[in-house]
C-alpha positions as CSV (number, residue, x, y, z in Angstrom):
1,D,52.9,60.7,-25.5
2,L,51.9,59.0,-21.8
3,A,49.3,61.0,-21.5
4,D,47.5,60.5,-25.0
5,Q,49.5,56.3,-24.0
6,L,47.5,56.6,-20.6
7,D,43.8,57.8,-22.0
8,F,44.3,55.6,-23.8
9,M,44.8,52.9,-21.5
10,S,42.1,54.1,-19.3
11,K,39.5,54.3,-22.4
12,A,40.7,50.0,-23.1
13,K,40.2,49.4,-19.2
14,G,36.5,50.9,-19.5
15,R,35.8,48.7,-22.4
16,V,37.2,46.1,-20.8
17,E,35.8,46.4,-17.3
18,K,32.6,47.1,-19.3
19,E,32.6,43.7,-20.8
20,K,33.6,42.0,-17.4
21,S,30.7,43.8,-16.4
22,Q,28.0,42.0,-19.6
23,L,29.9,38.9,-19.2
24,L,29.1,38.2,-15.5
25,I,25.9,39.7,-15.9
26,E,25.8,37.0,-18.5
27,I,26.8,34.4,-16.2
28,D,24.6,34.7,-13.6
29,V,21.6,35.1,-16.0
30,L,23.6,31.4,-17.5
31,Q,23.6,30.2,-13.3
32,T,20.0,31.2,-12.7
33,D,19.4,29.6,-16.5
34,N,20.9,26.2,-14.8
35,D,19.8,26.5,-11.2
36,A,16.2,26.2,-13.5
37,L,16.7,23.4,-15.4
38,G,18.3,21.5,-12.3
39,K,14.7,22.1,-10.7
40,A,13.0,20.8,-14.0
41,K,14.8,18.2,-13.8
42,A,14.5,17.1,-10.8
43,H,10.7,17.9,-10.6
44,A,11.2,15.6,-14.1
45,E,13.2,12.9,-12.6
46,S,10.2,13.0,-9.8
47,K,7.2,12.5,-12.0
48,V,9.3,9.4,-13.3
49,D,10.0,8.3,-9.7
50,A,6.2,8.5,-9.3
51,L,5.6,6.7,-12.7
52,E,8.1,3.9,-12.2
53,G,5.8,3.6,-8.4
54,S,2.6,3.9,-10.5
55,L,3.6,0.9,-13.6
56,A,4.7,-1.3,-10.3
57,R,1.7,-1.1,-8.8
58,L,-0.3,-1.5,-12.4
59,K,2.2,-5.0,-12.8
60,A,1.2,-6.3,-9.3
61,Q,-2.9,-4.6,-9.9
62,V,-1.9,-7.4,-12.8
63,D,-0.6,-10.2,-10.9
64,D,-3.1,-11.2,-9.4
65,L,-5.8,-10.2,-11.9
66,T,-3.6,-13.3,-13.4
67,R,-4.1,-14.7,-10.1
68,Q,-7.6,-14.8,-10.2
69,L,-7.4,-15.8,-14.2
70,N,-5.5,-18.9,-12.7
71,D,-8.2,-19.8,-10.5
72,A,-10.9,-18.6,-12.1
73,N,-9.4,-22.1,-15.0
74,N,-8.6,-24.3,-11.7
75,A,-12.2,-24.2,-10.7
76,K,-13.2,-25.0,-14.4
77,A,-11.0,-27.7,-15.0
78,R,-12.6,-28.8,-11.4
79,L,-16.3,-28.4,-12.1
80,T,-15.5,-30.1,-15.8
81,Q,-13.3,-32.8,-14.5
82,E,-16.6,-33.0,-11.7
83,N,-19.0,-32.7,-14.8
84,F,-17.2,-34.8,-16.5
85,D,-17.4,-37.8,-13.5
86,L,-21.1,-37.0,-13.3
87,Q,-22.4,-37.5,-16.6
88,H,-20.3,-40.6,-16.6
89,Q,-22.0,-41.5,-13.2
90,V,-24.7,-41.3,-14.8
91,Q,-23.4,-43.7,-18.5
92,E,-23.4,-46.3,-15.8
93,L,-26.7,-45.4,-14.1
94,D,-28.3,-45.9,-17.0
95,S,-26.1,-49.4,-18.5
96,A,-27.5,-50.9,-15.0
97,N,-31.5,-49.3,-15.3
98,A,-30.8,-50.8,-19.6
99,G,-29.7,-54.3,-17.8
100,L,-32.2,-53.7,-15.2
101,A,-34.6,-53.4,-17.9
102,K,-33.7,-55.9,-20.0
103,A,-33.4,-58.5,-17.6
104,K,-37.4,-57.9,-15.6
105,S,-38.4,-58.6,-19.5
106,Q,-36.3,-61.8,-19.4
107,L,-38.0,-62.3,-16.9
108,Q,-41.3,-61.7,-17.0
109,L,-41.1,-63.8,-20.4
110,Q,-40.1,-66.5,-18.0
111,L,-43.2,-65.7,-16.1
112,D,-45.1,-65.9,-19.1
113,D,-43.9,-69.3,-20.1
114,L,-44.3,-70.5,-16.4
115,K,-47.5,-69.4,-16.6
116,R,-49.0,-71.0,-19.9
117,N,-46.2,-74.8,-18.9
118,L,-48.2,-74.6,-15.6
119,D,-51.6,-76.0,-17.0
120,D,-49.6,-78.6,-19.0
121,E,-47.9,-79.8,-16.2
122,S,-49.4,-81.1,-13.7
123,R,-47.3,-83.3,-12.2
124,Q,-43.8,-80.7,-12.2
125,R,-46.5,-78.0,-10.5
126,Q,-45.4,-78.2,-7.2
127,N,-41.6,-77.1,-8.5
128,L,-43.3,-74.6,-11.1
129,Q,-45.0,-73.1,-7.7
130,V,-41.6,-73.2,-5.7
131,Q,-39.7,-71.4,-8.8
132,L,-42.1,-68.9,-9.4
133,S,-42.9,-67.5,-6.4
134,A,-38.6,-67.0,-6.0
135,L,-38.6,-66.0,-9.5
136,Q,-41.4,-63.4,-8.9
137,S,-39.5,-62.3,-4.9
138,D,-36.4,-62.0,-7.3
139,N,-38.8,-59.9,-9.7
140,G,-39.9,-57.4,-6.8
141,N,-36.3,-57.4,-5.7
142,L,-35.4,-56.4,-9.4
143,N,-38.0,-53.9,-9.4
144,A,-37.1,-52.1,-6.2
145,R,-33.8,-52.0,-7.7
146,Y,-35.1,-50.6,-11.1
147,E,-36.9,-47.9,-9.4
148,E,-34.1,-47.3,-6.7
149,E,-31.5,-46.3,-9.7
150,S,-34.1,-44.5,-11.3
151,E,-34.9,-42.7,-8.7
152,A,-30.6,-41.9,-8.2
153,A,-30.2,-41.2,-12.0
154,S,-32.8,-38.8,-11.6
155,N,-31.0,-37.2,-8.9
156,L,-27.5,-37.7,-10.2
157,R,-29.4,-35.3,-14.1
158,N,-31.1,-32.8,-11.2
159,T,-26.4,-32.4,-9.9
160,L,-25.6,-32.4,-13.1
161,S,-28.0,-29.8,-14.1
162,R,-27.2,-27.4,-11.4
163,V,-23.9,-28.2,-11.6
164,N,-23.8,-27.5,-14.9
165,A,-25.3,-24.3,-14.5
166,E,-23.9,-22.7,-11.6
167,F,-20.6,-24.1,-14.1
168,A,-21.7,-21.3,-16.7
169,A,-22.8,-18.7,-14.8
170,L,-19.0,-18.5,-13.2
171,K,-18.1,-18.8,-16.7
172,T,-19.9,-15.6,-17.4
173,R,-18.8,-14.0,-15.0
174,Y,-15.1,-14.8,-14.8
175,D,-15.2,-14.0,-18.2
176,K,-17.1,-10.9,-18.4
177,E,-14.4,-9.7,-15.7
178,I,-11.0,-10.6,-17.0
179,L,-12.4,-8.7,-20.6
180,A,-12.8,-5.9,-19.0
181,K,-10.0,-6.2,-16.3
182,T,-7.6,-6.8,-19.5
183,E,-9.5,-3.9,-20.9
184,E,-8.7,-1.6,-18.7
185,M,-5.5,-2.5,-18.4
186,E,-4.2,-2.7,-21.7
187,E,-6.0,1.2,-21.7
188,M,-4.1,1.9,-19.0
189,R,-0.6,0.8,-19.9
190,R,-1.2,2.5,-23.2
191,K,-1.7,5.9,-21.3
192,L,0.4,5.1,-18.9
193,S,3.4,4.3,-22.1
194,V,2.7,7.5,-23.9
195,R,3.4,9.6,-20.6
196,I,6.5,8.1,-20.2
197,Q,7.8,8.8,-23.7
198,E,6.3,12.6,-23.7
199,L,8.1,12.9,-20.3
200,E,11.5,10.4,-21.4
201,D,11.0,13.5,-24.7
202,L,10.7,15.9,-22.2
203,L,14.1,14.6,-20.3
204,E,17.2,14.4,-22.8
205,Q,15.2,17.9,-24.2
206,Q,16.4,19.3,-21.6
207,R,19.6,17.3,-20.6
208,I,20.5,18.6,-23.9
209,R,19.8,22.2,-23.3
210,C,21.8,21.9,-20.0
211,S,24.6,19.6,-22.1
212,N,24.6,24.1,-24.1
213,L,24.5,25.4,-21.1
214,E,27.2,23.6,-20.0
215,K,29.6,24.3,-22.8
216,A,28.5,27.9,-23.1
217,K,29.1,28.9,-19.5
218,S,33.0,27.1,-20.6
219,K,33.7,29.3,-23.3
220,L,32.0,32.3,-21.5
221,T,34.6,31.5,-18.3
222,A,37.6,31.4,-21.2
223,E,36.3,33.8,-22.1
224,L,36.4,35.2,-19.2
225,K,39.6,34.1,-17.9
226,E,41.1,35.9,-21.3
227,V,39.1,39.4,-20.8
228,T,40.7,39.3,-17.3
229,I,44.3,37.9,-18.5
230,E,44.5,41.3,-20.5
231,L,42.5,43.1,-17.9
232,E,45.6,41.9,-15.0
233,N,48.5,43.0,-17.9
234,C,46.2,45.9,-19.1
235,Q,46.7,47.3,-14.9
236,I,50.3,46.5,-15.2
237,I,51.2,48.6,-18.3
238,I,48.6,51.4,-17.1
239,Q,50.6,51.0,-13.4
240,D,54.2,51.0,-14.9
241,L,53.1,54.1,-16.6
242,T,51.6,55.9,-14.0
243,K,54.8,55.5,-12.4
244,R,57.2,56.6,-15.4
245,N,54.3,59.6,-15.6
246,R,55.7,60.0,-11.6
247,R,59.4,59.7,-13.0
248,L,59.0,61.9,-15.1
């Protein structure tokens, strides 16, 4: 009976040793998988950090473009104000020219009246001559002033045309640049969002896999402890039976 028990215990010990070896191999495999998953997780986190850095740079570029857009809008507002001021000055010059033309016409009418009355009023010829000279002088001054105002108005119109052309060119260029940059930023932002979502999904899958492996490792560790305890108990029984056998 003791020999049979020893043989049974030896077989049980061999079976337990075999199971223990298999469990150790599985634990090594799980440890290798866990290390690989840790490396993959670190690589994914480094990629996420790199993408966050790229996103920060892109945000800085967007802020720079926004600042440039604000500067362009400010320049546009300034040019609009200058255009309005020049148009107001041109309107004032046109009004002044109209007033001068009207005054010239009135003076011309008065001059014509004086010329007609010159033959009829011989007694007031000297006075009329003086008045005529004064009116002619005023007329010359008004003509000179009218010519100066006309030249100034022409210069202002040319300046206004040039400013309008420059404003239109700047507006067209900035609008094209802003539209191109906006489209480029939107496309880049869309691609980055898709890539970040893919990396987040991959990271979540790796986390789930790590969690499952941790659970399997815990389960195998508990089973290994139970097998170890059972093996120790078997060894104690074998030692006891060996002692009893020796005593017998």
